[in-house]
C-alpha positions in Angstrom: 85.0 194.5 -23.8 82.9 193.4 -26.8 79.7 191.5 -26.9 80.2 187.8 -27.6 78.0 185.7 -29.8 80.1 182.9 -31.5 81.0 183.6 -35.1 79.2 186.9 -35.1 81.7 188.6 -32.7 83.2 190.5 -35.6 79.9 192.2 -36.3 79.6 193.4 -32.7 79.2 197.1 -32.1 80.0 197.8 -28.4 78.1 200.6 -26.7 79.1 202.4 -23.6 76.6 202.8 -20.9 76.3 206.5 -21.8 75.4 205.6 -25.4 72.8 203.1 -24.2 71.2 205.7 -22.0 71.1 208.0 -25.0 69.6 205.3 -27.2 67.0 204.6 -24.6 66.0 208.3 -24.3 65.8 208.7 -28.1 63.5 205.7 -28.4 61.5 207.1 -25.6 61.0 210.3 -27.4 60.0 208.4 -30.5 57.1 206.7 -28.6 56.3 210.0 -26.9 56.0 211.8 -30.2 53.5 209.3 -31.5 51.6 209.4 -28.3 51.2 213.1 -28.9 49.7 212.4 -32.3 47.2 210.0 -30.6 46.3 212.8 -28.2 46.1 215.4 -30.9 43.7 213.2 -32.9 41.4 212.7 -29.9 42.2 209.1 -29.0 43.3 210.0 -25.5 40.2 212.0 -24.4 38.1 209.1 -23.0 41.1 207.3 -21.3 42.2 210.5 -19.8 38.8 211.1 -18.2 38.9 207.6 -16.6 42.6 207.3 -15.6 43.2 211.0 -14.7 46.6 210.8 -16.3 48.1 212.8 -19.1 49.2 210.6 -22.0 52.9 211.4 -21.1 52.2 210.1 -17.6 50.5 207.0 -18.9 53.6 206.2 -21.0 56.0 206.9 -18.1 54.0 204.6 -15.8 53.8 201.7 -18.2 57.5 202.0 -19.3 58.7 202.0 -15.7 56.5 198.9 -14.8 57.7 197.1 -18.0 61.4 197.8 -17.3 61.2 197.2 -13.5 59.8 193.7 -13.8 62.8 192.5 -15.8 65.4 192.8 -13.0 62.8 191.4 -10.6 62.3 188.5 -13.1 66.1 188.2 -13.5 66.6 188.3 -9.7 69.3 190.9 -10.1 69.0 194.7 -9.9 72.1 196.6 -10.7 72.8 200.3 -9.9 72.8 201.1 -13.7 69.4 199.5 -14.2 67.9 201.5 -11.4 69.4 204.7 -12.8 68.0 203.8 -16.3 64.5 203.3 -14.8 64.6 206.7 -13.2 66.1 208.7 -16.0 64.6 207.4 -19.3 60.9 208.3 -18.5 60.3 212.1 -17.9 58.5 211.3 -14.6 59.1 208.7 -11.9 55.5 207.6 -11.8 56.1 204.6 -9.6 58.0 206.8 -7.1 60.9 204.3 -7.2 63.5 204.9 -4.5 67.0 205.9 -5.7 68.5 203.2 -3.5 67.5 200.3 -1.3 64.9 197.6 -2.0 61.9 198.2 -4.1 58.7 198.1 -1.9 56.6 195.0 -2.4 53.5 197.1 -3.2 55.2 198.7 -6.2 56.2 195.3 -7.6 52.6 194.0 -7.1 51.2 197.1 -8.9 53.7 196.8 -11.8 52.8 193.1 -12.2 49.1 193.9 -12.3 49.5 196.7 -14.8 51.7 194.6 -17.2 49.4 191.6 -17.0 47.1 193.2 -19.5 48.0 195.0 -22.9 48.8 198.7 -22.4 46.0 201.1 -23.3 48.5 203.0 -25.5 49.2 199.9 -27.6 45.4 199.3 -27.9 45.0 202.9 -29.1 47.8 202.5 -31.6 46.2 199.4 -32.9 42.8 201.2 -33.1 44.4 204.0 -35.1 46.1 201.5 -37.4 42.9 199.8 -38.2 41.3 203.1 -39.1 44.1 204.8 -41.0 46.3 201.9 -42.3 49.2 203.1 -40.2 51.6 201.0 -38.2 51.8 202.7 -34.8 51.4 199.4 -32.9 54.5 198.0 -34.7 56.3 201.2 -33.9 55.3 201.0 -30.2 56.4 197.4 -29.7 59.6 197.7 -31.7 60.7 200.9 -30.0 59.8 199.5 -26.6 62.0 196.5 -27.4 64.8 198.9 -28.2 64.5 200.7 -24.9 64.4 197.2 -23.1 67.6 196.0 -24.9 69.4 199.3 -24.1 68.8 198.5 -20.4 69.6 194.8 -20.8 73.0 195.5 -22.4 74.2 197.9 -19.7 77.7 197.1 -18.7 77.7 194.9 -21.8 75.9 192.1 -20.1 73.0 190.0 -21.3 71.4 186.6 -20.5 68.7 184.1 -21.5 66.4 185.7 -19.0 65.9 188.7 -21.3 64.7 186.4 -24.1 62.3 184.6 -21.8 60.9 187.9 -20.5 60.4 189.4 -23.9 58.7 186.2 -25.3 56.3 186.3 -22.3 55.5 190.0 -23.0 54.9 189.6 -26.7 52.6 186.6 -26.1 50.4 188.9 -24.1 50.2 191.7 -26.6 50.3 189.8 -29.8 46.6 190.4 -30.6 47.3 194.1 -30.9 50.3 193.9 -33.2 50.0 193.5 -37.0 51.1 190.3 -38.8 54.3 192.1 -39.8 55.6 191.3 -36.3 54.5 187.7 -36.0 58.1 186.5 -36.1 58.5 188.0 -32.6 57.1 184.8 -31.2 60.2 183.1 -32.3 62.6 185.7 -30.8 65.9 184.3 -29.5 69.3 185.5 -28.4 70.6 185.7 -31.9 67.8 187.9 -33.0 68.3 190.3 -30.0 72.0 190.3 -30.8 71.5 191.2 -34.4 69.0 193.8 -33.5 71.3 195.6 -31.1 74.1 195.5 -33.6 72.0 196.9 -36.4 72.3 200.4 -37.6 68.6 200.9 -36.9 68.8 200.1 -33.2 69.1 203.7 -32.1 66.2 204.9 -34.2 63.8 202.0 -34.1 61.2 201.0 -36.7 63.2 199.0 -39.2 64.8 195.5 -38.6 68.1 194.3 -40.0 67.7 192.3 -43.2 70.1 189.7 -41.9 67.4 188.7 -39.3 65.5 187.2 -42.3 62.2 188.7 -41.2 59.7 190.8 -43.1 60.6 194.5 -43.0 58.2 197.0 -41.6 57.9 199.9 -44.1 57.5 203.0 -42.2 57.5 206.3 -43.9 60.1 208.7 -42.4 58.6 211.9 -41.1 59.8 214.9 -43.0 60.7 218.1 -41.3 57.7 219.9 -42.8 55.3 217.2 -41.6 56.8 217.4 -38.1 56.3 221.2 -38.2 52.8 220.8 -39.4 52.0 218.3 -36.6 53.5 220.8 -34.1 51.4 223.6 -35.5 48.3 221.4 -35.3 49.0 220.4 -31.7 49.6 224.0 -30.8 46.3 225.0 -32.5 44.5 222.3 -30.4 46.2 223.5 -27.3 45.3 227.1 -28.0 41.6 226.1 -28.7 41.5 224.2 -25.4 43.0 227.2 -23.6 40.4 229.5 -25.1 37.6 227.2 -24.2 38.9 227.0 -20.6 39.2 230.8 -20.4 35.7 231.3 -21.7 34.4 228.9 -19.1 36.2 230.7 -16.3 35.0 234.1 -17.5 31.5 232.8 -17.7 31.8 231.5 -14.1 32.9 235.0 -13.1 30.0 236.7 -14.8 27.5 234.1 -13.2 28.4 235.3 -9.7 25.7 237.2 -8.0 26.3 241.0 -8.0 29.9 242.3 -8.2 29.1 244.3 -11.4 32.1 246.6 -10.9 34.4 243.6 -10.2 33.3 241.8 -13.4 33.8 245.0 -15.4 37.3 245.5 -14.0 38.3 241.9 -14.6 36.9 241.9 -18.2 38.9 245.0 -18.9 42.1 243.4 -17.5 41.5 240.3 -19.7 41.1 242.5 -22.7 44.2 244.4 -21.9 46.3 241.2 -21.6 44.9 239.9 -24.9 45.7 243.0 -26.8 49.2 243.2 -25.1 49.9 239.7 -26.5 48.8 240.7 -30.0 51.2 243.6 -29.9 53.9 241.3 -28.6 53.5 239.1 -31.7 54.2 242.1 -33.9 57.2 243.1 -31.7 55.5 246.4 -30.9 56.7 248.4 -27.8 54.6 248.1 -24.7 54.7 249.3 -21.1 55.7 247.0 -18.3 52.6 245.6 -16.5 52.1 244.4 -13.0 49.6 241.7 -12.4 49.5 241.9 -8.6 46.2 243.2 -7.2 44.6 244.7 -4.1 41.1 243.5 -3.3 39.3 245.8 -0.8 35.9 245.2 0.9 34.1 243.7 3.8 34.2 240.0 4.7 32.0 237.7 2.6 31.9 239.9 -0.6 33.5 237.3 -2.9 37.2 238.3 -2.7 38.5 234.8 -2.3 36.1 233.3 -4.9 37.3 235.9 -7.5 40.9 235.5 -6.6 40.7 231.7 -7.2 39.2 232.5 -10.7 42.0 234.9 -11.4 44.5 232.1 -10.9 42.8 230.1 -13.6 42.2 233.0 -16.0 45.9 234.1 -15.7 47.0 230.5 -16.5 44.9 230.3 -19.6 46.1 233.7 -20.8 49.7 232.5 -20.4 50.6 234.8 -17.5 51.0 231.9 -15.1 52.4 228.4 -15.7 50.3 226.4 -13.3 47.3 228.4 -12.1 47.6 227.1 -8.5 45.9 229.0 -5.8 47.4 229.3 -2.3 45.5 231.1 0.3 47.1 232.4 3.5 47.0 235.1 6.2 49.2 236.6 8.9 49.3 233.3 10.9 50.6 231.5 7.8 53.4 234.0 7.2 54.6 235.3 10.6 56.6 233.2 13.1 57.5 234.0 16.7 61.3 234.3 16.4 63.9 236.3 14.4 64.7 234.6 11.1 61.8 232.2 11.1 59.3 234.5 9.5 61.5 234.9 6.4 61.7 231.1 6.1 57.9 230.8 6.5 57.2 233.4 3.9 59.6 231.8 1.5 58.0 228.3 2.0 54.6 229.7 1.2 55.8 231.6 -1.9 57.5 228.5 -3.2 54.2 226.6 -3.0 52.4 229.5 -4.9 55.0 229.8 -7.7 53.3 229.4 -11.0 50.0 230.6 -9.5 48.3 233.1 -7.2 49.2 233.8 -3.6 46.1 235.2 -1.9 46.8 237.0 1.5 43.6 237.7 3.4 43.5 240.5 5.9 47.0 241.5 4.7 46.8 244.7 6.7 47.5 242.7 9.9 51.1 242.3 8.7 51.7 246.0 9.0 51.2 246.1 12.8 54.5 247.3 14.2 53.4 248.3 17.7 55.0 245.4 19.6 58.7 245.2 19.7 58.6 241.5 19.0 56.2 241.6 16.1 57.7 240.2 12.9 55.0 241.3 10.5 57.4 243.9 9.0 59.9 241.1 8.3 57.2 239.2 6.5 56.4 242.2 4.3 60.1 242.8 3.5 60.6 239.2 2.5 57.4 239.2 0.5 58.5 242.3 -1.5 61.8 240.7 -2.3 60.3 237.4 -3.4 57.7 239.2 -5.5 60.5 240.7 -7.5 62.5 237.4 -7.7 59.5 235.5 -9.1 57.8 238.3 -10.9 57.5 236.3 -14.2 55.5 233.5 -12.6 53.9 234.6 -9.4 50.9 236.9 -8.8 50.1 238.2 -5.3 46.6 239.3 -4.4 46.3 241.1 -1.0 42.8 241.6 0.5 41.2 243.4 3.4 39.2 246.5 4.5 39.8 249.6 2.3 41.3 252.0 4.9 43.4 249.3 6.6 44.8 248.2 3.2 45.9 251.8 2.4 47.9 251.7 5.7 49.4 248.4 4.7 50.6 249.6 1.3 52.2 252.6 2.9 54.1 250.4 5.4 56.7 249.5 2.8 57.8 251.6 -0.2 58.2 248.5 -2.3 54.6 247.5 -1.9 53.0 250.6 -3.6 55.2 250.1 -6.7 54.1 246.5 -7.1 50.4 246.9 -6.6 48.8 249.2 -9.1 45.5 247.4 -9.6 42.8 248.0 -7.0 39.4 246.4 -7.1 36.7 247.3 -4.6 34.1 244.6 -3.6 30.9 246.3 -2.5 28.4 244.8 0.0 25.6 242.7 -1.4 22.2 244.2 -1.5 19.2 242.4 0.2 18.1 241.2 -3.3 21.5 239.8 -4.0 21.8 238.1 -0.7 18.4 236.4 -1.3 19.5 235.4 -4.8 22.7 233.8 -3.3 20.5 231.9 -0.8 18.2 230.6 -3.5 21.2 229.4 -5.5 22.6 227.6 -2.5 19.2 225.8 -2.1 19.1 224.9 -5.8 22.6 223.3 -5.6 21.2 221.1 -2.8 18.1 220.3 -4.8 15.9 222.4 -2.5 13.3 225.0 -3.1 11.6 227.7 -0.9 7.9 228.0 -0.7 6.5 231.5 -1.4 5.8 232.2 2.3 9.4 231.4 3.2 10.7 233.8 0.6 8.5 236.6 1.8 9.7 236.0 5.4 13.4 236.1 4.3 12.8 239.4 2.6 11.3 240.9 5.7 14.2 239.7 7.9 16.8 241.0 5.6 15.0 244.4 5.3 14.7 244.6 9.2 18.5 244.3 9.8 19.8 247.6 11.1 23.2 249.0 10.1 25.1 247.6 13.0 23.6 244.1 12.6 24.2 244.3 8.8 27.9 245.1 9.4 28.3 242.0 11.6 26.2 239.8 9.2 29.1 239.0 6.9 27.4 239.3 3.5 27.7 235.9 1.6 29.2 234.2 4.7 26.2 235.3 6.8 23.9 233.9 4.2 25.8 230.6 4.2 25.3 230.5 8.0 21.6 231.2 7.5 21.3 228.4 5.0 22.9 226.0 7.4 20.3 226.9 10.0 17.5 226.5 7.5 18.5 223.0 6.5 19.0 222.0 10.1 15.4 223.3 10.9 14.1 221.4 7.9 15.8 218.2 8.9 14.3 218.4 12.4 10.9 218.8 10.8 11.4 216.1 8.3 12.7 213.4 10.6 9.4 212.9 12.3 7.6 212.3 9.0 7.2 208.5 8.3 8.6 207.8 4.8 8.8 211.5 3.5 8.4 212.0 -0.3 11.0 213.6 -2.5 8.9 216.8 -2.6 8.8 216.9 1.2 12.6 216.3 1.4 13.3 219.2 -1.1 10.8 221.8 0.0 11.7 224.5 2.5 8.7 225.8 4.4 8.0 229.0 6.4 8.6 227.4 9.7 12.1 226.4 8.5 13.3 230.0 7.9 11.6 231.8 10.8 14.2 233.4 13.1 17.2 232.3 11.0 18.4 236.0 10.4 
């Protein structure tokens, strides 16, 4: 079947649905490439902080809304149009269902978004005004190509498409250069000529037979594309380095943990040098990134593990840097076979990041006949091997118990070769942690309160200190202090800022 348009039938180039999908995707990549240029040049920084979207996601969301409203406008939604909507953008940002009716709230959202000019078109126009470029023209012309590719699926078209496009360009005209003024007079013949032109699949340039002013767009040379890629990679690396430095700074700002900081810094240095050697194709030993954290509760193991997830991501060891925390209850089930499924589910969530297993030694208890901790360990060992390129497991617990845990399965010892011990905080460090907690809540201790806290910490005997819980114990102390302060403040009529922020001696007495 050919497209039909009177005398111009002989000019028609018929496209299969597969070709139209390809054209749609190619034009999508054209817009995406220029969006990346906007991002590289800093145009997306402010919108990103407000919208919480990547520039890719912003494009996918707008494109889906723009395309979705046409079949709604046309009162006809074919299977092919739905598939086009789901496959051309990289992400299904509207969470469109693969079948069935489109939820009303999605349609309302799309109408609201399309009612104002897209932020990406505004940024293109801003760049054009500064650089003399024509990104806004590219955006609208390429968007029109994607739209036409969907409209002509199954070699069908109608007057509704012309009406829809006219309405759209009327809304965005202010952001398009004068080179595209003719679009206000768009008709079926123009759309027909456009889809039949050689430039339809690549965008930018219109057919001369349309009797409109051409848009002169310089074709991007291969070396320019390579240069742009290198610049984008340099920007990406700079951002990674800045994020890495921020995480390492956060690590070093933790109270105490001097040996932990030294160990982690050495590990970061080792990974950096390893990557340098890799760039020169130099031989290097295999390296395991899994770790064992040993120490009493409240010594910062979870906090450091969470930082490790971010540090590993910025070093390129992990793809996502996610952090999943679990324990025996999150891994072991009560029936045969269920534990393996449970462990697999947790590992799947942790892929690309760090899986932190607290009190991991509890998995090694094989006393009871119906205990499935061993099954959890066996499954974990296998999954660690299966996902070794994008998963880091950190196990934590008391030192002696963790040694027993590692000996419970021969596969564990070979996978964990990095041990970091977390020592108990000193009295001075505990007090420093407490003062930092107060500062974050805009509170300050009076001198008498500080002196009393020092006395109470020094008075703790060995047994009480063991049960205190280090930083967790200090957190409990702080909660008692602010409760005492609240009970004191509540009876003061119209307390001042100073009264609300100061912690007195009476607020801390008996809290340890």
